[in-house]
N, C-alpha and C positions, 0 to 999 in steps of 0.2 A: 277787535282792536282795542281792547281797553274800554274805558268809559266814553271816549269819543266814538262817534259812529264808525262801525267796522265796514268800510267799503260801501257805505250807504249812498243811495241815490238822494242827493241832498240839494235843497233849494229853499229859499225863503230867508228868514231873518238871519240865520247863522251861515248861509251859503257862501259869503265871501271868503271864509277861511276853511269851510268844509268842502260848499259847492261849490351823477351823480356825475417824473416818469421813469420812475426808475425801477429796475428789476428788484423785486422783493427778496430779501434774504431769507424770509421764512415761508415763502409760498412754494408748495411742492410741484406745481406745474409751471415750467418756464414760460410758456406763452401767455400766462395770465399775469400781467404786470401790476405793480402796486404803486400808489401815489404817495405812500407814507415815507417822506424824506424829512427827517427832523434835524434841527440844528443841534449838534452835539454840545456846543458851548452852553446854549440855553437849556437844553434838556437836563444836563448833569446838575445844574443849579436846582432844578425843580424836582429831581428824583426823590430826594429824601422825604420831602413833605407829601408828595403825591402818593407814595407807596408805603407810608409808615405802617398802614394796617394790613398790607399784603405780605404774607409769608414769602420769603425769597424762593424762587423756583417753583412755587405752587400755583398752578394755573387757576384753580378755583378761587384762591385767595385774591389773585389779581383781578379776576372778574368781579368779585364782591366789592373790592376797593374801587374799581372803575365805575361800577354802577352807582355806588354811593356818591362819588365825585360828580358823576353825570347828573344825579338827582338833585344835588345841591345847586348846580348851574341851571338845570332845566326841570324844575319841580312840576310844571304842568304836564310835560310829556311823561315824566316818571310816574306821576299819580295814575295816569291812564294805563300804566303797566303793573299797577299793584304795589308800587314802591312809595310808601307814604311817610317816610321819615322827615320829609321836608315840605309837607303840604301847606304849611303856613308861609312859605317863602314865595317870592316872585322873582322871575328872571332878572339878572343884572346884565343889561346889554350896553353898559358904558363901554367906550372904546378901550379903556384900560382893562376891563374885565374880559373883553373879547380877545385882546392881545394875550392876556394871561391864560385864557382857555386854549388858545392855539399853542402856546408854549407847553402847557400841560399835555396836550395831545402829542406833541413831539416826544415828550417824556414817556408817555404810554407806549408809543411806537418802539422806543428803545427797550423798554422792559419786556414787551411782547417778543421782540426779536431775540432777547436774551434767553428765552425759554426754548429748550430743545424739543421741537415738535415731534421728533421721532420717538421720544420717550413717553408721549402722551397716549391715552386710549384713542381709538378711532373717533369716538364722539368728541373728545377734547381737541383732536387734531382739526376737525372741521370747524369747531367753535373758535379755535385759534385763528383760522383763516378768516372766518366771518368777522370776528372782532377787528382784525386787521383792515378789512374792507370798511367797517364802520368808521374807524379812525381816519382812513384815507378820505372817505366821503366828507367828513366834517372838516378836515384840513382843506380839502378842495374848496368847500363852500366858504369857509372863513377867510382864506387867503387869496383865492383866485376869482371865484364867482362873486363873492362878497355880497351875498343877499342882504346882510345887515346894513349895508349902505344904500340899498336899492328898493327894498320892499317894506313899506310901513305895516303890511298885514302881519308880519311875524311879531311885531311888538303888540299889536292889538290881540292877536290870537293867544299870546302868553297869558294875558289876564282873562280873556273870554273863555278859552278852553279850560284854564285852571279853575275858574269859578264855576263854570258849567259842570265840570267833572264833580266838584264837591256838592253841587245842587242835586245831581241825578244819581250818583253812585253811593250806596249806603255802606261805605267802607269803614265808617266810624259812626258813633251816635250823632244825631242831628245837632246837638248843642256844640259838640267838638268841631264839627264841620263848619258850623256858622262862625265860630271864633277863628278858625283857620282862614275863612274868606275875609273876615275883618282884617286879619293880619296881612293877607295878600294886598288888600286894597290900600292899606296904609303905605305900601311901597309903590303905588301907581305913579305918583308925581315923579319919582326918580326914573321910572321906566319911560315915561313920555318925554322927559327931558333928554334921555339918551336917544330916543327916536328923533327928536328935533335936531340934536347935535350930529347924529351919524348920517342921516339921509340927506343927500344933496341932489345931484342931477339924476333923479329917478325917472323911470319910464312913466309917461302920463297914465297909462292903464293901471299901473301899480298904485299911483297916487289916488285915482278915483276909487279903486277897490279898497284902498286903505281907509278912505273917508267913509265909504259905505259900511265897512266892517266896524269902524269906530262908532258910528251911529247905531248900528245894530246891537253892539255890545252895550251901549248906553241904555237902549230900550230894555235889554235884558236885566241890567242892574237896577234900573229905576222901577220897573213894573213887575218883572218876573221873579227876581230874587226873593222878594217877600212871599210870593206864592209858594216857592219851594220849601219855605220854613214856616208856613202858617200854622202848623200843628205844634210848634214849640210851646212849652208851658211857661217859659221864662219871658215875660213881657219886656223886661229891660233889655234882654239879649235881642229879642225881635226888633225893638225900636232902634237899638244901636246898629244892628245889621242893616235895617232899612235906611238909616241915616248915612251909613258908610256907602251903601249902594247909590244913593242920590248924589252924594258928593263925588264919587268916582264917575258917575254918569256925566256930571257937569264937566269934569276934566276931559272925558272922552269926546263930548260934544265940542269943546273948545279945540281939541286936537283936530277933529274933523274940519272945523272952520279954518284952522291953520293950513291944513292940507289943501283945501279947496281954494282958499283966497290968496294964500302966500306961495305955497310950494308948487301948485299945479301950473300957474302962469309961467314959471321958469323951469318946468320939468321937461327936459329934452332927451333924457337918457334912453337907452335901448334895453329891452328885456332879453335880447339874444345872448346866449352864453357861448356860442361857437361850437364848431364841430369837435375840437379836441377836448373841451370841457364836457360836452355831452357824452362822448365816448368814455372819458375818465369816470364820469358819474355812473354809467352802466357798469363799468369795470369794477368800481369800488363797491357800490351798494348791492348790485345784482350778480357780481362775479361773472358777467357776460363780457367776454373779451373779443368782440367782433367789431369790425369797422362799420360805420353807419351805412356805407354803401351796401354791405352785405345784409344788414338788418332791414334796410329798405327793400332789397330784392325779396327777402323772405315775406315781408309784409305785403308787397304787391302780388306775389304769387298766391298767398292765402286769401287776399281780397278777391281775386278772380274766382277762386274756388268757392268761396262763401257766397259771392253774388250769384253764381250759378246754382248753388244749393237753395238760396232764397227763392229764385225764380221757380225751381222745381217744386219746392214746398207750396208756393202760391198756386201752381198748376194743379196740385193735388186737392186744393180747396175748391178752386173754380177754374177748370182748364181753359175756358174761353175768355177769361177776363184778364185785364192788365194786372201784373203783379202788385203795383202800387195801389190800384183800386181794391184789390183783395186785402192788402195790408190796412187800408182805411177802414174796411169793414171789421177787421179784427180790433182796431183801436176803438171803434164805436161800441163794442160789446164789453161793457164794464159794470161794476156794481152801482147800484143807485146811491145817491147821497145818504150818508148815515149807515151804510152797509159794508163799508170798506174793511173794517176790522174783522167783522164776521167772515167775510170772504177770505181774508188773509189767514185766519185761524183754520179754516177748512183747507186752504192750500197747504199750509204747514202739516196738518194732520195727514193729508193725502200723500205728501212727499215722504213723510216718515214711514207710513204704512207701505208705500211702494218700495222704498229702500230696504225695508226689512224683508219684504217678500222676495226681493231680488238679491238679498244678501250683499248689498253694496258696502255696508259697514254696520257694526253693532255699537250703538252709543254706550260709553261707560255709564255706570250709575251716576245720576245727576238730578238736579232740581230742574223742573220743566222751564222752558223759555216762556216768558209772559208776552203774549201778543196783545198789544194795547194801543189805544189812541195816543198820538204824540202829546206830550205835556204842553201846557200853554206856552212855555218858553222854549220849546224844542220843535220848531216848525219845518223840519225837513220833510221830504216826500216819504222816505222810508230809511230806517237806520237800525243797525243791530248794536246794542250795547251789551256785549258779552262780558261776563266776569273775567277779569284778567287772570291768566294762569298763575301769576305770582302772588295773588291775594292769599294771605294766610288762611282766611276763611272765605270761601266763595260767596259773592254777593249775588243777588238776583239778576238774571239776564233778561233784558227787554228787547223785543222787536217792536219798534214804534212805527206807526203809519199815520199820516195826516190826511184826514178826510176833507172833502169839500165843505166849506162853511155854509151853514144854513142861510146866512144873510147875503150870500153871493147871488147874483142873477143866474138864472138857469144856464145861460151860455157859458159863463165862467165856470160853473160847477162841472159842466160837461167837459170843458177843455182840461180842467184839472184831472178829472177821473179817467180821461183817455189814457193817461200815463199808467193807470192801474187797470187797464183792460185785463180780463181774466187770464189770458195766456201770459201776458207780461208779468202779472202779479205772481203767478207760479214761478216764472223764471227768476224774478227778484227774490222770492222766498227761498228758492233753491240756493241762490248766491249767499243770502244773508243768514239763513238758518240751517237747513238740512238739504244736502250734505255739505253746505258751505261753512260760513264763518263760525256759527255757533257750535257745530260739530267739531270744527278744528280746535276751538278754544277748549273743549272738553278733553280731547286727546292730548293737548299740549300740557295738561297737568301731569302727564307721564313723562314728558320730555326730559332727558338727562340735562343737568346743569341749568344755567339761566339764559345763556346767550340766545338760544332758539325759542325762548318763552317770552321774549320782549319784542315790542315794536319800537325800535329806536333807529330812525333814519333821519332825514333832513326836514327842517321846516319848509313850507307849512304843512307838509304831509308826513307825519312821524312814523313812517314804516316803508321799508323796501317793498314794492308792490308785487314783484314776481312770485315771491314765496307765499304771501298772504292772499292777495287777490288773484294770483294765478290759480291757486287751488279753487277758490270760489267760482272763478270763471269756468274752470274745468267742470265743477259740480253742475253748472247749468247744462253743459253739453252731455255730461254723463247720464243724467236722468232721461234725457231725450233719446240718447243712443240706446239705452237699456229698455226703452219702450213706454216711458211715462206718457199717457194720453196718446198712445200710438194710433188710436182710431180718429184722432182729431189733429190734422196737420197744422192747424193754427198755432199749436203750442211749439212746434218746431220752428215755425215762421218767426215767432217772438224770440226764441233763443237765437236764431240766426241774425235777427235785427240787432240784438245786443252784441253779437260777435262782430258784426260789421263796424259798429261804433268803436269797439276796442282795437280792431285792426287799424282803423283810420287814425286812432290816437297815436299809434306808433309812427305811422307815416307822417302825420302832421307834425309831431314833435321833432322829427328829423328835418323835415322841410323848413320849419320855422327857424330852428336853432342852427342848422348847418347849411341850409340852402337859400335862406333869405326870403322865404314866403312871408307875406303880410297876414295879419289876422283876417282880413277880408278874403284872401285867397284860401286860407284854412277853413273859414266858415263855408265858403262855396263848395269846397271838397267834401265836407261832412254832409252838406245838403245833397250833393249829386251822387256820392258813393255810398253813404250810409243811410240815405233816405230820411234824414232828420228834418223836421220843420225848422224854419229860419231861426227862431229864438233859441231852440236847443242847439242848433249848429253853431251859433255865435257863442253860446256858453261853453261848448266843447272846445272851440277854437281859442277862446281866451284862456282856458285852463292850460293850454300848451305853453303860454307865456311864463307861468310860474311853476308848472309841474312838468318839466321837459321830458322826464322819463316815465310819463304815464302810459307809455307803451308796455310797461311791465305786466299789466293785466294779460295782454295777448301773449307776450313772450313767455310768461310763466305757464300759461296753459299749454302752449305747444312744446315747451321743454318737458312738462309732465307727461304729455302724450308720447314724446320720444323716449322718456325714461320707462314708461309702462311697456312700450314695445320692446325695448332692449332687455328689461327684466324678464318679460315673457319668453323671449328668445332663449335667454340663458337657462331659465327654469323648465322650459318645455311643458310637458304634461303635468308637472307639479305646480304650475302657476295657479294661484288662487286670487281672484280679483279683490275679494273682501280683505284677505290678508295683506295684499299690496296696499290697499287704501289705508288700512289701519296702521300699517308700518309708516307710511308717508306722513300721516297725521300725527303719529306719536313722535316723529322726528322734528316736529315743531315748525316754526316759520324759519325757513332757510332758503338761501339761493339754491337753484336746482343743481349746481355743481356739487354742493354739499350732499344732497340726497343721492346723487350718483356715486359719490365716494363711499357712502354708507351702505348702499344697496348693491353696488357693483364694484367691490373692492378691486383696486388696481385699474379701474376704468380710466382711459385717457382719450375717450371719444368726445366729440363735440357735444356741448349741452343743448344746442339748438341746431337743427339742420333745415 
């Protein structure tokens, strides 16, 4: 996912922002509706300026022009995709800028509709539809869900993610990145002024998360930013950057004080977006056009199946013991403090060797992923920082893990490392590195065009999750299904534990936003159905409030399994699993409807059953 963590299990300093109706004229499947309804009067005014650089009727030119316009408005997200023309900018979230962005999106809708999709190549046709969904999702958010009026985190994440990106990704020489950070921070007062002006009756949970995010970002800027550039030879630049970081940190601390002391006492808003908006967001970003009742039925069906598989795997470990007692013993088997990175390197090596022996996929020529301790200013549990496929020259990719600190008491060290028990560490490594996100990023360098080589969804999670994390979630199950550690059922138990959490995300997202569940009810559900400890269950439940479509992990996996089944049926004896995987990965990050169109031409079957 760019320079921000790719699907990482994240917690700690940056966790608050780490840890989508009318019939579309351009959509080829009538049942898949679009939300892209632009005002003709407004759009015509905007057309000339918005598309001055896009050759008329040329889809590739339109994409280039759109991405540059997007990067100017959202430079932090763009940089994470390898688009660096505007790295020195900071988002303009003033009400006027947001109104102008929505009008521009109307105009992009008109231009996209003006292109005859039947004249495009198959790859361009699916990109045409995906771009339409991206536009739909942003219009939905700006005009109806109106996250910009409800969630302070999106303002903080604009600066924190943008600066963090320039700290950790070597997309340019260090001195240039340092100056770009200074340029960003000069614009912070305007960003925070917009936040104060725009956010009114916000949900209390969003306000408290926003304050926590602001304080975390302040710590990063004050203490960690100088660490990232301590090797600079330019003392004046170092000192100027440190000063800019301290000044920006002071502004963020003041904003956190405002949120806690002024906004929170009067915050009475709801985070619930409602059933129709939830369905519209899945329809736009994921191209999944199923009612929430049907999605819920699919989730509950798979939950029953996966819970039964969890019990069966536990019985293979210890037939006479309670399954949760067996799971406790798995959690207790973890690396010693100071040994986590060594254990992760071995897990990655084992996974790659296993995948090669089973011919799951053959990685393209590449620079090795670096498995390393998390940087002092990057304190998540585990995160994959893959080189964005649109980088002109690939940068190093890092798989970071945060070990237990030596100065923690033994009980705290043990509690931290339980999350990295050997079985779960392999599962996380399959998701993040091979055959998951890192492998995906390598194949995406081959993806035609640009639309399926970017992660541009909605804040605060800048990617549709079914195409990206659906593959990585499938990767976890794939290695187990193919026999990875087949002699040790604890590894399957860990994979099933992760699967239970992802299924519960779908169910909870629907229950919270469509059926009125409280966060307390959602947390209890994660505890009871996914066997999560109370703190982790609460964290998962709260994520539903601001990431309502986080069921995309699970939906993407089952859509991929359905696609694999249907391709195998069509190809019969000619079906080759490695070839299937490599084609899927080379098709980039795409909703599974698009993969079906490319791999099953003429397909009109359901994406998910």
